[in-house]
C-alpha positions in Angstrom: 94.6 141.0 135.7 94.9 142.6 132.2 98.7 142.2 132.3 98.2 138.5 131.4 96.0 139.1 128.3 97.4 138.8 124.8 100.6 136.9 125.9 101.9 134.1 123.7 103.0 132.0 126.7 102.0 131.5 130.3 103.9 133.3 133.0 106.6 131.2 134.7 106.0 131.8 138.4 104.2 128.5 139.0 105.4 125.1 137.7 103.1 122.1 137.7 104.6 118.8 138.8 101.7 116.4 139.1 98.0 116.4 138.2 95.3 114.3 139.9 92.3 114.5 137.6 88.7 113.1 138.1 86.2 113.2 135.2 82.6 112.2 135.0 81.2 112.3 131.5 77.4 112.2 130.9 77.1 110.6 127.5 73.3 111.4 127.2 73.4 115.1 128.2 76.8 115.5 126.6 78.3 117.3 129.5 81.0 116.4 132.0 82.1 117.5 135.5 85.5 117.1 137.0 88.1 118.1 139.5 91.8 118.6 139.3 94.4 118.9 142.1 97.8 120.1 140.7 101.0 119.8 142.7 102.6 123.2 142.1 106.0 124.6 142.7 105.7 128.3 143.3 109.1 129.6 142.1 108.6 133.3 142.6 106.4 135.1 145.2 103.1 136.0 143.5 99.5 136.8 144.2 98.4 135.4 140.9 98.2 131.9 139.4 97.6 131.9 135.6 96.9 128.7 133.7 95.0 127.6 130.6 91.2 126.9 130.5 88.7 127.2 127.7 84.9 126.5 127.5 84.9 125.4 131.1 82.8 126.9 133.9 84.6 127.4 137.2 82.9 128.9 140.2 84.8 131.2 142.6 84.3 129.0 145.6 85.5 125.9 143.6 89.1 127.0 143.8 91.7 126.8 146.6 95.5 126.7 147.0 97.0 124.8 150.0 100.6 125.5 150.9 102.5 122.2 151.5 104.7 123.4 154.5 102.2 125.4 156.5 99.0 123.6 155.4 97.5 127.1 155.1 94.6 127.3 152.6 94.4 130.3 150.3 91.1 131.2 148.6 91.2 133.5 145.5 89.5 136.9 145.7 88.9 136.8 141.9 88.5 134.0 139.4 88.3 135.1 135.8 88.3 133.1 132.6 89.5 135.1 129.6 88.0 133.2 126.7 89.9 135.2 124.0 93.2 134.1 125.5 92.0 130.8 126.9 93.5 131.5 130.3 92.1 131.2 133.8 93.5 134.0 136.1 93.3 133.5 139.9 94.0 136.5 142.0 94.7 136.0 145.7 94.3 138.6 148.5 97.8 137.8 149.8 101.1 136.7 148.3 101.6 132.9 147.8 104.8 131.7 149.5 107.6 130.2 147.4 107.6 126.4 147.6 105.2 123.5 147.0 101.4 123.6 147.2 98.3 122.1 145.8 95.9 124.0 143.5 92.4 122.4 143.6 89.7 123.3 141.1 86.3 121.9 140.3 84.8 122.5 136.9 82.1 121.6 134.4 82.2 121.5 130.6 80.4 120.3 127.4 81.2 117.2 125.4 81.4 119.2 122.2 80.9 117.9 118.6 83.9 119.7 117.2 86.4 116.8 117.4 88.7 118.7 119.8 89.2 118.9 123.6 86.8 116.4 125.3 84.2 115.6 122.7 81.6 113.2 121.6 81.6 110.8 118.7 78.6 108.8 117.6 78.3 105.1 116.7 75.5 102.5 116.2 75.1 99.5 118.4 72.3 97.0 117.8 70.7 99.6 115.5 70.7 102.2 118.3 72.7 105.5 118.0 75.1 106.0 120.9 77.7 108.6 122.0 81.2 107.8 123.1 83.5 110.3 124.8 87.0 111.0 123.3 89.8 113.4 123.9 91.9 115.2 121.2 94.3 117.6 122.9 96.9 118.4 120.4 97.9 121.1 119.8 96.3 123.1 122.6 92.9 121.7 123.7 93.6 119.9 127.0 92.4 123.2 128.4 88.9 122.3 127.2 88.8 119.3 129.4 90.6 120.5 132.6 92.4 123.7 133.7 96.1 123.1 133.1 99.5 124.5 132.0 98.8 123.6 128.4 102.3 124.0 126.9 104.6 121.2 125.8 107.4 122.3 128.1 105.2 122.1 131.2 105.6 118.4 131.7 104.1 116.6 134.7 102.8 113.3 135.8 99.1 112.5 135.6 96.9 110.4 137.9 93.5 109.9 136.3 90.2 108.6 137.7 87.0 108.2 135.6 83.4 107.8 136.7 81.5 106.1 133.9 78.5 103.8 133.1 79.5 100.3 134.2 78.8 98.5 130.9 81.3 100.8 129.0 85.0 100.4 128.4 87.1 103.3 129.8 90.6 103.8 128.6 93.4 106.2 129.4 97.2 106.4 128.9 98.1 103.9 131.7 96.8 100.5 132.7 93.8 100.3 135.1 94.7 99.6 138.8 91.2 99.4 140.2 87.5 99.3 139.1 84.8 99.9 141.7 81.3 99.1 140.5 78.5 101.0 142.2 75.2 100.0 140.6 75.0 101.3 137.0 78.2 103.3 137.4 81.8 102.4 138.0 84.9 104.3 139.1 88.0 103.4 137.2 91.5 104.4 138.5 94.6 104.3 136.4 98.3 104.0 137.2 100.1 107.4 137.5 101.8 108.3 134.2 105.4 109.1 133.7 106.2 112.7 133.1 104.6 114.1 129.9 103.0 117.1 128.2 99.3 117.9 128.6 98.6 117.4 124.8 99.4 113.7 125.2 96.8 113.0 127.9 94.0 110.8 126.6 90.6 109.3 127.7 88.1 107.3 125.6 84.8 105.9 127.0 82.5 103.7 124.9 81.5 100.2 123.8 84.5 98.4 122.1 85.8 95.1 121.0 89.6 94.5 120.9 92.3 92.1 119.6 95.5 91.7 121.7 99.2 90.6 121.3 102.5 91.1 123.1 105.9 92.5 122.0 109.0 90.3 122.4 109.6 91.9 125.8 106.1 91.5 127.0 104.4 94.8 126.4 100.7 94.2 125.9 99.4 95.8 122.7 95.7 96.0 121.9 93.7 97.4 119.0 90.2 98.6 120.0 87.3 99.2 117.6 83.5 99.3 117.3 81.8 96.1 118.4 81.8 93.6 115.5 84.9 95.0 113.8 87.6 93.2 115.8 88.9 91.2 112.8 89.7 94.5 111.0 92.2 95.4 113.8 94.5 92.4 113.2 96.7 93.9 110.6 97.3 97.1 112.6 98.0 94.9 115.6 100.7 93.0 113.7 102.3 96.2 112.5 102.1 97.7 116.0 103.8 94.8 117.7 106.6 94.5 115.1 107.1 98.3 115.0 107.5 98.7 118.8 110.3 96.0 118.7 111.9 97.7 115.7 112.0 101.2 117.3 113.3 99.8 120.6 116.4 98.6 118.7 116.6 101.6 116.4 116.5 104.2 119.3 118.4 101.9 121.6 115.7 102.7 124.3 112.8 100.4 125.3 109.2 101.6 125.0 108.6 103.4 128.2 105.0 102.5 129.2 103.6 99.1 130.4 101.0 98.9 127.6 100.0 100.3 124.2 96.4 100.7 123.1 95.4 101.8 119.6 91.7 102.7 119.1 89.6 103.5 116.0 87.3 106.5 116.6 84.4 107.1 114.1 84.6 110.9 114.3 88.2 112.1 114.2 89.5 115.3 112.6 93.2 114.3 112.0 94.5 110.9 110.7 95.7 109.8 114.1 97.0 111.1 117.4 100.0 109.8 119.3 98.7 110.1 122.9 101.1 108.3 125.2 100.0 104.7 125.5 96.5 105.3 124.0 96.9 106.2 120.3 93.6 107.4 118.6 92.9 106.9 114.9 90.4 107.5 112.2 88.9 104.2 111.3 90.4 104.4 107.8 93.9 104.7 109.3 93.6 101.7 111.7 91.2 99.2 110.3 91.9 96.8 107.4 89.3 94.4 106.0 90.8 91.6 103.9 87.8 91.5 101.6 86.8 95.1 101.2 90.0 97.2 101.8 92.3 98.2 98.9 96.1 97.7 98.9 96.4 101.5 99.3 94.4 101.2 102.5 96.7 98.6 103.8 99.7 100.8 103.1 98.1 103.7 104.8 97.4 101.7 108.0 101.0 100.5 108.1 102.6 104.0 107.6 100.2 105.7 110.0 100.7 103.1 112.8 104.5 103.4 112.3 104.3 107.2 112.4 102.3 107.3 115.6 104.5 104.7 117.3 107.6 106.6 116.4 106.1 109.5 118.4 106.2 107.4 121.5 109.9 108.2 121.5 110.2 111.2 119.3 107.6 113.6 120.7 106.3 111.8 123.8 109.6 110.7 125.6 111.5 113.6 124.1 109.2 116.6 123.5 109.6 119.8 121.5 110.0 122.8 123.8 107.4 124.9 122.0 105.3 124.6 118.8 108.0 126.4 116.8 109.8 123.0 116.9 106.6 121.0 115.8 108.5 119.8 112.8 110.9 117.9 115.0 108.0 115.7 116.0 106.2 115.5 112.7 109.0 115.6 110.2 110.9 113.0 112.1 107.9 110.6 112.7 107.1 110.9 109.0 110.6 109.9 107.9 111.0 107.1 110.4 107.6 105.6 109.6 109.0 104.9 106.1 112.1 103.3 107.7 109.8 101.0 109.7 107.4 100.2 106.9 110.3 99.4 104.6 111.7 97.0 107.2 108.4 95.2 107.5 107.3 95.2 103.9 110.4 95.6 101.7 108.4 94.5 98.6 106.4 97.8 98.8 109.5 99.8 97.8 108.3 102.4 100.2 111.4 104.6 99.9 110.6 105.4 96.3 107.1 106.3 97.4 108.6 108.6 99.9 109.1 110.9 96.9 105.4 111.7 97.1 106.1 113.3 100.5 109.0 115.3 99.1 107.0 116.5 96.1 104.1 117.7 98.4 106.7 119.6 100.5 108.3 121.1 97.4 104.9 122.2 96.1 103.9 124.1 99.2 107.4 125.5 99.7 107.6 126.8 96.2 105.0 129.5 97.3 106.0 133.0 98.4 103.3 132.4 101.1 105.1 129.3 102.5 106.8 129.5 105.9 110.1 128.2 107.4 110.2 124.8 109.0 110.7 126.6 112.3 108.0 129.1 112.5 107.3 131.6 115.2 104.1 130.9 117.1 102.7 133.8 119.1 99.3 132.5 119.9 97.5 129.1 120.3 95.2 130.1 117.4 98.2 130.0 115.0 99.3 126.4 115.7 96.7 124.5 113.7 97.8 126.0 110.4 101.4 124.7 110.7 100.3 121.1 110.8 101.0 121.1 107.1 103.3 119.8 104.3 106.2 122.0 105.6 106.3 120.6 109.1 105.6 117.0 108.0 106.9 116.6 104.5 109.6 119.1 104.1 110.6 118.2 107.6 110.9 114.5 106.7 112.7 115.3 103.4 115.4 117.4 105.0 116.0 114.7 107.6 116.3 112.2 104.8 118.7 114.5 103.0 120.8 114.9 106.2 120.8 111.1 106.9 121.9 110.5 103.3 124.7 113.0 103.7 126.0 111.8 107.1 125.4 108.0 106.5 122.8 105.8 108.0 124.9 104.3 110.9 126.3 107.6 112.2 122.7 109.1 112.0 121.2 106.2 114.0 123.9 106.4 116.7 123.3 110.2 117.0 119.6 109.7 117.4 120.0 107.1 120.1 122.2 109.4 122.1 119.9 112.4 121.6 116.9 110.3 122.9 118.9 109.2 125.9 120.1 112.7 126.7 116.6 114.4 126.5 114.3 111.5 127.7 111.5 112.8 129.9 112.3 116.4 129.0 112.1 118.9 126.2 114.4 119.7 123.3 114.9 122.3 120.5 116.0 121.8 116.9 119.6 122.9 117.9 119.8 120.1 120.4 119.3 117.5 117.7 121.9 119.2 115.5 124.4 119.2 118.4 124.0 115.5 118.9 124.5 114.8 115.1 127.4 117.2 115.0 129.2 115.5 117.9 128.8 112.1 116.4 129.7 113.0 112.8 132.2 115.8 113.1 130.3 117.6 110.4 129.0 121.3 110.7 125.4 120.1 110.9 124.1 123.2 112.6 125.4 125.5 109.9 124.4 123.2 107.1 120.8 122.7 108.4 120.0 126.2 109.5 119.7 127.2 105.9 117.0 124.6 105.5 115.0 125.1 108.7 115.2 128.8 109.5 114.4 130.2 106.0 111.6 129.1 103.8 111.9 127.9 100.3 114.6 125.8 98.5 116.9 126.2 95.6 116.8 125.2 91.9 120.3 124.2 90.8 120.9 125.0 87.1 123.6 122.9 85.4 125.2 123.3 82.0 128.3 121.9 80.2 130.9 124.4 79.2 134.4 123.3 77.9 134.6 120.0 79.7 133.4 121.7 82.8 130.0 121.5 84.6 128.8 124.9 85.7 126.3 125.1 88.6 124.2 128.0 89.8 121.7 128.0 92.7 118.8 130.4 93.0 115.6 130.3 95.0 112.8 128.4 93.2 109.4 130.0 93.3 106.4 128.4 91.4 105.4 131.9 90.4 108.6 132.3 88.4 109.5 135.3 90.5 113.1 135.9 91.8 113.8 134.9 95.4 116.7 135.9 97.6 117.3 132.6 99.5 120.7 130.9 99.7 121.4 127.4 100.8 124.2 124.9 101.6 123.2 122.3 99.1 124.5 118.7 99.3 125.0 117.9 95.5 125.2 114.3 94.3 125.7 113.5 90.6 126.1 110.5 88.4 127.8 110.7 85.0 126.7 108.1 82.4 126.5 105.3 85.0 125.7 104.8 88.7 129.3 103.7 89.2 130.6 107.2 88.3 129.6 109.5 91.2 130.6 112.8 92.6 129.4 114.5 95.8 130.1 118.0 97.1 128.5 120.9 99.0 127.4 123.8 96.9 127.9 126.7 99.3 128.2 129.6 96.9 125.9 130.9 94.2 128.1 129.6 91.4 130.4 126.6 91.3 132.4 124.9 88.5 133.4 121.3 88.4 136.0 119.8 86.1 134.5 116.5 84.9 137.5 115.7 82.7 139.4 113.9 85.4 136.9 111.0 86.0 134.9 111.0 82.8 137.5 111.7 80.1 136.3 114.4 77.7 133.5 112.2 76.5 130.7 114.2 78.1 131.8 117.4 76.4 132.7 116.0 72.9 130.6 112.9 72.7 127.2 113.6 71.4 126.0 110.1 72.1 122.9 110.1 74.3 124.3 107.5 76.6 126.6 110.1 78.2 123.9 111.5 80.5 124.4 113.5 83.7 121.9 113.3 86.6 122.0 115.5 89.6 120.4 114.8 93.0 120.8 111.1 92.6 117.8 109.2 93.9 116.2 112.5 94.8 117.6 112.5 98.3 118.1 116.3 98.2 115.3 118.9 98.8 115.9 120.9 95.7 115.0 121.1 92.0 117.4 120.8 89.0 117.3 122.6 85.7 119.4 121.1 82.9 120.6 122.9 79.8 119.0 121.7 76.5 121.7 119.2 75.6 121.7 117.5 79.0 117.9 117.5 79.1 117.8 115.7 75.7 120.3 113.0 76.9 118.2 112.5 80.0 115.0 112.1 78.0 116.8 109.4 76.0 118.0 107.7 79.3 114.4 107.7 80.6 113.1 106.1 77.4 115.8 103.4 77.4 115.2 102.7 81.2 118.9 103.5 82.0 117.9 105.4 85.2 116.5 104.2 88.6 112.8 104.8 89.2 113.6 107.5 91.7 115.7 109.4 89.1 113.0 109.0 86.4 110.5 110.4 88.9 112.8 113.4 89.7 113.5 114.4 86.1 109.7 114.5 85.4 108.8 116.3 88.6 111.5 118.9 88.2 110.5 119.7 84.6 106.9 119.9 85.5 107.6 122.4 88.3 109.9 124.5 86.0 107.1 124.4 83.4 104.6 125.7 85.9 107.1 128.5 86.9 107.3 129.3 83.1 111.1 128.4 83.1 110.4 125.6 80.6 107.7 125.2 77.9 104.6 122.9 78.1 105.8 121.6 74.7 109.0 120.3 76.4 107.1 118.8 79.3 104.7 116.9 77.0 107.7 115.6 74.9 109.3 114.3 78.1 106.0 112.7 79.3 106.0 110.8 76.0 109.3 109.1 77.0 107.5 107.4 79.9 105.1 105.4 77.7 106.6 102.0 78.7 106.9 103.0 82.4 105.7 100.4 84.9 107.0 101.6 88.2 104.2 102.5 90.6 105.6 105.7 92.0 106.7 107.1 88.7 103.4 106.4 87.0 101.4 107.7 89.9 103.2 111.0 89.6 102.8 111.0 85.8 99.1 110.6 86.3 98.9 113.5 88.8 100.8 115.7 86.4 98.6 114.7 83.5 95.5 115.8 85.4 97.0 119.2 86.0 98.3 119.7 82.5 94.8 118.8 81.1 93.2 121.4 83.4 95.6 124.1 82.4 95.3 123.3 78.7 91.5 123.4 79.0 91.7 127.0 80.3 94.5 128.1 77.9 93.8 126.3 74.6 90.4 124.6 74.8 90.6 123.6 71.1 93.6 121.3 72.0 92.0 119.5 75.0 90.7 116.5 73.1 94.1 115.9 71.5 95.8 116.2 74.9 93.3 113.7 76.4 94.0 111.3 73.5 97.7 111.7 74.1 97.3 110.7 77.8 95.1 107.8 76.9 97.8 106.6 74.5 100.4 107.2 77.1 98.8 105.0 79.8 97.7 102.3 77.4 100.8 100.2 77.7 100.7 99.9 81.5 96.9 99.5 81.5 97.1 96.5 79.1 99.9 95.0 81.1 97.9 95.2 84.3 94.4 94.5 82.9 91.3 94.8 85.1 91.7 91.6 87.1 94.4 90.9 89.7 96.9 88.2 88.6 97.7 85.3 90.9 100.6 86.3 93.2 100.9 89.8 91.9 102.5 92.5 94.1 101.0 95.1 96.3 102.3 97.9 93.9 100.5 96.5 90.9 97.3 96.4 92.9 97.7 100.1 93.8 98.7 101.1 90.2 95.8 99.3 88.5 93.2 101.6 90.2 95.1 104.7 89.5 95.7 103.9 85.8 92.0 102.9 85.2 90.8 106.1 87.0 93.0 108.2 84.7 91.7 106.5 81.5 88.2 107.1 82.7 88.8 110.8 83.5 90.4 111.2 80.0 87.2 109.7 78.5 88.5 106.3 77.2 85.3 104.7 76.0 86.4 101.1 76.4 87.4 101.8 80.1 84.0 103.5 80.7 82.1 100.6 79.2 83.9 98.0 81.1 83.5 100.0 84.4 79.7 100.1 83.8 79.6 96.4 83.2 81.5 95.6 86.4 79.6 98.1 88.4 76.3 96.5 87.4 77.7 93.1 88.5 78.7 94.6 91.8 75.3 96.1 92.4 73.7 92.6 91.8 76.3 90.9 94.1 78.4 92.9 96.5 80.9 90.0 96.7 81.5 89.6 93.0 85.1 89.0 92.0 84.6 91.5 89.1 85.0 94.5 91.4 87.9 93.9 93.9 88.5 96.8 96.3 91.6 98.0 94.4 89.5 99.1 91.4 86.4 100.3 93.1 87.3 103.9 93.3 88.3 103.9 89.6 85.0 102.3 88.7 83.0 104.7 90.8 84.8 107.7 89.1 84.2 106.1 85.7 80.5 105.5 86.1 80.1 109.1 87.4 81.7 110.4 84.2 78.4 109.6 82.3 76.0 110.4 85.1 73.8 113.5 84.8 70.7 114.9 86.6 68.5 113.1 84.1 70.6 109.9 83.9 71.3 109.5 87.6 71.4 105.7 88.0 75.1 105.6 88.9 74.7 108.4 91.4 71.7 106.9 93.2 73.4 103.4 93.1 76.5 104.8 94.7 74.5 106.4 97.5 72.8 103.1 98.1 76.2 101.3 98.4 77.3 104.2 100.7 74.2 103.8 103.0 74.6 100.0 103.2 78.3 99.9 104.0 79.7 100.3 107.5 83.4 100.3 106.3 84.8 103.8 106.5 87.2 103.2 103.6 84.3 102.2 101.3 82.4 105.3 102.4 85.3 107.7 101.6 85.9 106.0 98.2 82.3 106.8 97.4 82.4 110.4 98.8 85.5 111.2 96.7 83.8 109.9 93.5 80.3 111.5 93.8 81.2 114.9 92.4 83.1 113.4 89.4 80.1 114.0 87.1 80.4 116.7 84.4 76.8 117.8 85.1 76.8 121.0 87.3 73.4 120.1 88.8 74.5 116.7 89.9 77.8 118.1 91.3 75.7 120.5 93.4 73.6 117.7 94.7 76.7 115.8 95.6 78.2 118.8 97.5 74.9 119.3 99.4 75.0 115.7 100.4 78.4 116.2 102.0 76.8 118.6 104.5 73.9 116.2 105.3 73.7 114.2 108.5 74.6 111.1 106.6 78.2 112.2 106.2 80.5 112.5 109.2 81.8 116.1 109.3 85.4 114.9 109.1 84.7 113.2 105.8 82.9 116.0 103.9 86.2 117.3 102.5 86.6 114.1 100.4 83.6 115.3 98.4 85.3 118.4 97.1 87.1 116.5 94.4 85.3 118.2 91.5 86.5 118.3 87.9 86.9 121.4 85.6 83.1 121.6 85.2 82.6 121.7 89.0 84.9 124.6 90.0 82.3 127.3 89.7 79.6 125.2 91.2 81.8 124.4 94.2 82.7 128.1 94.7 79.0 129.2 94.6 78.1 126.4 97.0 81.1 127.3 99.3 79.9 131.0 99.5 76.3 130.0 100.2 77.4 127.6 103.0 80.3 129.6 104.4 78.5 130.4 107.7 77.6 126.8 108.2 81.1 125.6 107.3 82.6 128.2 109.8 80.2 127.0 112.5 81.0 123.3 111.9 84.8 123.5 111.2 85.9 126.9 112.3 87.8 125.9 115.3 90.0 123.2 113.8 92.3 122.7 110.8 89.6 121.1 108.6 88.2 124.5 107.6 91.5 125.1 105.8 91.0 122.0 103.6 87.7 123.5 102.3 89.3 126.9 101.4 92.3 125.3 99.7 90.2 122.7 97.7 87.7 125.2 96.4 89.9 128.2 95.7 93.2 126.7 94.4 92.0 125.2 91.1 91.0 128.5 89.6 93.2 130.1 87.0 92.2 133.7 86.3 93.1 137.0 88.0 89.4 138.0 87.9 88.5 134.9 90.0 91.3 135.7 92.5 89.8 139.2 92.9 86.4 137.8 93.5 87.7 135.4 96.2 89.6 138.3 97.8 86.5 140.4 97.9 84.4 137.6 99.4 86.9 137.1 102.3 87.7 140.8 102.8 84.7 141.2 105.1 85.0 137.6 106.4 88.6 137.6 107.7 89.5 134.8 110.0 92.9 134.1 111.6 92.5 130.3 111.4 92.5 130.4 107.6 94.7 133.5 106.9 97.7 131.6 105.7 95.8 129.0 103.7 93.8 131.7 101.9 97.0 133.6 100.9 98.5 130.3 99.7 95.4 129.4 97.7 95.2 132.8 96.1 98.8 132.6 95.2 98.1 129.3 93.4 95.3 130.9 91.4 97.8 133.6 90.3 100.4 131.0 89.4 97.8 129.1 87.3 96.7 132.3 85.6 100.3 133.2 84.6 100.8 129.6 83.4 97.7 129.7 81.2 98.8 132.9 79.7 102.3 131.6 78.8 100.8 128.4 77.3 98.6 130.5 75.0 101.8 132.1 73.7 103.6 128.8 72.9 104.2 128.6 69.1 104.8 124.8 68.7 102.4 123.4 71.2 99.5 122.7 68.8 101.8 120.8 66.3 103.5 118.8 69.1 100.2 117.8 70.8 98.4 116.8 67.6 101.4 114.7 66.4 101.6 112.9 69.8 97.8 112.4 69.9 97.9 110.5 66.6 101.0 108.5 67.4 100.2 104.9 68.1 102.6 103.2 70.5 
């Protein structure tokens, strides 16, 4: 039997065709029993059957194999579960004949509390605490519910039967065909599913309300949620129905199941999961309350619903062959969710917000410890860690880059033919490239391999020399180190106006472009700032740009005079910030550029400006503490213009983006210590405590207000902290609870921060939500690290078997900025190595080293003090 241990994939001598599964969950004892009968094709003579199982108990006499032709029953001589490899090995005393047969297994398991496999989630009904049973099988946890071939390529059909208490709702992928009530229990049978992968099988059992609607071609769509919350499902229902219609047209293929259910689960590790026909969500990603949810919550619900429904085609109908191609599912669904959201809500300008996705991808991929989009997976334990910004965000960004290069129509036609060709089967990255290449006639495979098979991305440097533009590409690393990567880069540029454009592929390290022909010699001779040049127009390319000094000055002027699109204003700032972190530009030059955005009003640009300002203030606090007050004052001045334009109160008929921006701007002013903002926040918070429905604290500014009141909270002046806990305990809206959790540790007092962190591990906080509470300021880093070390065993026990543990490591370790601290972290983990966090730990330590080098370089900047004090005193 040992020959099957330590293998990345299951042996191929038996192929499952159909599963008949019966499950009986016990929601009080938190156990379940079940049986599975698998129609198997034995393709090579063997005396073994090897399949996946984990945390299940299977007795020797509970297994049999019946040959279809002879009806002969084979009983195994040995049945062994190898927990380390999560495989069940059945050894038979004689060889199983080639052909069809049925493998029958009875088993028992535990409804665990780890949000994976077949697990329990808790909820309250009429003041009583109850359990519901939920499945979460992606990436490789169907094996915790029933023995199966738990690999995406092993597609089969599924016939499911559930035995549950009669008062409960029981849902699965397919519609119910029969319910037999037998006293307090009922047996529910579902239609057989189309062919699909095990990770998409789903079951949910509990008490629920629902709202219902139909698509234009009659597909029944329902949103299920806890009893009493049905109204909060209406917005997601609207988005779901519209999105199914939209994707049916976009992919030129109808939705393939007879119904679609979407359900909000109180305990849920990820944001959502695209199970075929029964999509599960965190409550925050599905429910929207008109009175108490913010505009940002509404947008999140829309994009997450669109993302999960895109998977019904891209992932469920056509499935990746192996986890190496995970990005095909996730990158694609992320990109197309923006396409759908933009179609439904054009006023949200969602494509400019897509740049947040690109930036997150660029940030992670600027690390030496990043990984290629296509990453070798040798064991199920390695899969969790690649559900990251590379698979989702870089994946989505390179798809957008390719779509922009090939053109939207050609791209859509190619996708439709790809989906038709691989429907009900599996595909690899190369299959998608082939479909795009056929349709476009472009060398897509060659072009894209440089983006998916190697990690990292280029920085393209551009300078003017004798009426020529000189380009050079090299790998960008946030550490400032030299990388060896080389890419085929789709370059787009505008010269002085969006009407004067040039596109070409940069295939070599160096390239020269004569700009004389279409721009006269103005760019070279004319020193007027209007003659700007902008590369990577609208930021559709996944690369950074470094401009020479003269070009950078012209762009700064163009930003100030609002001559550029919002996406280009975003890109110029984001690139300079990244180059500054990599010590290729000075902090002085970054701060000077930031000053050019003082009249900025675009949501996406300002949101990024705020994110960058937080990081700059932290680095400055470590490098030049004597300048921090000046830097804070500069940022207060910088955000004053937009803060005054927006005010505290929503204006009649104002847009969704203004509502989102108001909260972010006010939070920034609070964090930078703006006294008037802190006073006003206290006043409104007090009014809110007296009347939860006051118009003085609409949902869009609640988070900012909570952060603001915590700025003045201390262990001895704990009114704000205790009041927030009271609001937390009284609210049953998950979005309100996460707003509070992410504000509690904003106090500057280490004792209060520690109290907040300890609260995150209390029974009052669902374990999926504790990570929100790790948002500590500069004063909280050391406290969080000490707390993390003291609670490591507990964290490992609670989160060690899923991806949430990586969030703790990253949030606590990454903010540090000294080599000594990096050594201390390394020493702590040296005797606590854990494969589930190995990659994340390396990435977090690399970030600490990058911060430390940046701090050192800022300390050596000659003109920084003068620039900062001058800007701090400048009144706009």
